[in-house]
C-alpha positions, 0 to 999 in steps of 0.5 A: 769636316761637315758635309752638306746633305742634298735631296734629289728626287729619286725618280721623276721629272727632276732627277736627270737635270738635278744630276746634270746641274751637280755635274755642270758644277764640277761635283762628281757623284759616285754611281748612286743606282739603287742607293738612298745615300751616295758620297761626292769625292770632290766636294763637301756634300752627300746626296740622298735620293728621296721620294719627291713628296717626302722632300719638303718634310725632310727639309723642315725637319732638318734631316737634309740640308738643301734640296732640288725640289719643284716650287709648286710642291713647296707651295702645296705643302706649306712648309717653313722652307727658304728658296735660295735659288731659282734653277730654271729648268723643269718649268710648269704650272698648276692649272684648272682644266675642263672637258674640251667641250666646255666653251667657257674659260671663266673661273666661275664655271667652277662654282659649285663644281667637283674638281679633281686634284693632287694639290688641294691646299694649293687649289683651296687657297686659290678658290677661296681667294677668288670667292669660289666654292667647290668640291675638291675631290683629292686624287694622288696620280692620273687625275686626268681621268677623273672627268672621263669617268664622272668623278669630277667636272674638272681638274687642278694638276701640274701642266708642262706641255699640255699633251696629257691633257690633250690626249685625255680630252681636257683643255687648260683654262686657269693658271694658279701658279707658275713653277720651276725647280729650285734650290731650298734650304732647311730653316735649321742650317748651321753656320758651317754648313751654310758656308759650304752652301754659299760656295755651292751656290757660287758655282750654280749661279756661274752655271746659270748665267753661262747658260743664258749667255753667248760669247761673240766674236766679230770683225768691225771697221775701226770707225764703227767700234764706238757704235758696236760697243754701244750696241753690245750689252756687256759686263763692262766693256768689250775687248778690242783686238786689232787686226792684221788688215789695216783699219779693222779690229776683232771685237769680243763680248758677251751677250744675253741669249734672250736678246740674241737675234735682236743684238745681231740685227743691230750689229750687222746694221752698224758694220760688223762682219764674220759674226761668230757665236760660241757657247759658254760653259762657266761664267764667274762674275 
């Protein structure tokens, strides 16, 4: 039987969360320390640990079938690669930054200036679309130091918390694009391997849905069941279970993490008591 070859960053910010995603999907990885290729016993998959910058080319060439990679890298490499699932972790942005003493946030500051970056294609396309002519100086790594040594007037780099910029006396001004980890696939994927990918995606979506949801239980007076049911953003309808205490029931449902506190306030206002919130491990819909 064919095995789906998945590329994972061999080191860096995507490594740990990529392996955790596989674990959450019930895919158990053999000890892959210091190995470039590792087999999986309980799913038709092989894991290849690759250098991050090489992954887009390996995908395009069909050396690997799928990969966990930053969307920003795919944008920069400009490869013919399809994103099949956004994964919700390693969120960041590609932004312009200037020395903190520069007061303006205007993009026009960069007109005629020197910009150091590891993302020349992304930056060039952005500047061109905004009619900004600047001198792009390509640096691989430690871009933040460029203004301090007189190499550039500003930088274009990946930003997560902004702490690295702050430590180097820089501040973020303009965001070019937002990014997160994605699952991408080669354009050369066979029908057989695409069937395996669909099974993998089913697991991923179940895991991601669970991370965004909470299981909720509460006690409700029977006369308030209709009002409480209208508040709950459920999949179909809540589960209602009569309690031993007369005229009371227990309602079970699922709520979105993003609406959690707003929903809780509404539930309490409508008479819900003894509210319990439980994490969900998997959610199959």
